[in-house]
N, C-alpha and C positions, 0 to 999 in steps of 0.2 A: 539586452544586457540584464544579467541576473542581479537581483538586489539582496539586501540583508534578509528581507522577508522570505525570499526564495530559499536562502541558506537555512533560515530558521525552520521552515516547514519541511525541508529535506531532512534535517537532523531530527526533527520531531517524529517524522515517519520512521526513521531509523530506530529511535528509542521505543516507539510504540511496538515495533516488531520485537525488539530486545526484551521488553517486559513480558510480552506474551510467551516468548521462549522460556523465560525464567520461571514463569508460572508452571510450565510443564516440567522443568528440570529440577526445581528445588525439592519436590517430594522424593525424587530418586537420590538426591544428595543426602537428605535427612535419613533415608533408609540405609545408606552406606555408612553413616556415622555410627560409632559405638559408644560415644559419650552422650549420656542423657541431656547434659546441658547444651551441647552442640546441636543435638536433635531439636531441642526446644527452641533454640535461637533461630535455626533454619525455618522451622514451622511458623514462628512468629513473623519472620521476615517474609514468608510466603503470603501471609495475610496482608502485609503492607504492600507487597508487589501487586497483588490483585487490586488493591486500592490505587496503585500507581497507574494501572491500565485505565481505570475509570477517570482519574485526574487528567491523564493525557487526552482522553476523549473530550473532556471539558476544555482543555487548552485548544484543541482543534476548533471546537465550537466558538471559543472566544475570538478566533480569527475568521469565523464564518466558513469554516471548511469541514468536510466530512472526514472522520478518522480513517486513516489508511496507513498501512505499514510498508516499509521498504526493507528488504532483507538486510539485517545487520550482520555483516560479515565478521566484524570483530567479536560479537557475542557468540556467533556460531563457532568460531575458532576457540574462544575461551571455554565454551561448554564442552566441546570435543576434547580439549585438554583435560578438563575436569573429569570427564568419563574415563579417560585413559589413566589418570592418576588414581582414581578410585579403584580401577581394575588392578593396576600394578601393586597397590598397597593394601588390597583386601586381606584381612587377617593379620596385618602387620601392626606393631605398636605405634607406627607412624601414621596410621590411616587418618586419625582426626586432625593432626597437624597438616597432613597433605590436603585434606578437604578444606581446611581453613585457608590455606594458601590459594587454592583454586577459587574459593568464594571471594577472597579479598582482591584478587585480580579483577574479577567482575565488578566489585564495588568501586575500585579505583577508576575503572573505565566509566562507570555510571556517574561518579562524582565529577569527573572532568566534563562529561557530556552535559549533565544538568547544570553545572556551573556556567557553561557557555550559553545554554538555552535561557537560563534565568536572566543573564546579562542582556542577551539580545532582545528578549521580550520587553525588558525595561526600556531599551533604546528605541524599540518600535512603539513605545507608548501604550502597551497593553498591560495594565496593572493587574487585571484579573489573571491573565496567563502567568505573569511574573510571580504572583503570589502562590499559585498552584505549583509552579516549578520550584519555588523556594522550599515549599513543604516537602516535596519529593527529595530535593537535595539534602535537606536536614535529616530526613529519615535514612538516606543512604549513608551519610556520614555517621549517624548513630549506629547503624548496622555494622559498619566497618570497625568502629570503636568496640562494639560488643565482641566481635571476632578477635580483635587484639587482646581483649581481656581474657577470653577463653584460652588463647594461645599462651599468654603469659601466666595464666592461672593453673597450668598443669599440662595442657595438651602437647606443647613443645617439649617439656621435660619428659613426658611419657614416651615421646618419639625416640628418645635416646636408647631405650631398651635397657636390659640388665647388663649386657656385656660390652657396651659401647667403649668404655675406657680401656678395655683389654684388647680391642681389635686393632689391627694395624691401620695406619693412616689410609691406605688404599681401599679398605673395605668399610670404614666407619662412616656409613651414611653418605657415601660419595657417588651412588648410582645416579644416572640422569633422572631428574624429577624429584630427588629427595629434598627435604626441607632445608638442610644446611647445618649450621652450627648451633643447634640447640635453641634455648628459650629466648635468644635475642634476635631471631631472624624474622619470623612472621610478624608483621605489624609493629615492629619495634621502632616507632617513628621518631625517636629522639626529640628534636625540637618541634617537629611537625607531626601531628598524629595521623596525617593522611599521606605520609611518605610512601614510596614504593615498598613492596613486600620484602624483598631480599636485599641485603647489603651487597 
């Protein structure tokens, strides 16, 4: 019979793979962005992500295990979607809003995953692991809030383009994968700053 520790180690391996994939993906995302502020935010989080890989290795060690990854299908899918959206909106005024949307989907997945891992580490009585995972969780939340700030600070508004209000309803930002209804869509969390991206 599998235990909570088995579940913990399985999810830990999943996130170890996810973070390694993000280390490779974030430089491409930064290159696709046209906003200097967004580029800087992505590069800053890249450094944090590299640190997350190291912290996860310490979590494995805290449980007496060697670090190992398990293919994170969710992250694979989210990164493929991010590549697609970057390609679809290249050269568009909506490119930065689109990239923020893709990045926040990843952040929300990570926040959920690290929230569970932190709680489970505490239940398993491993305070060293719990502390490391809480640090990662806090950094993921901060990255999400930074992206929300960039979206609200102008990138969503810029995505409207110059002729948005004069276009018919059917063509005004309604293509599959578009951000939606302007500056209140991405990361507009209302009462919860970590709410889902789109209303």
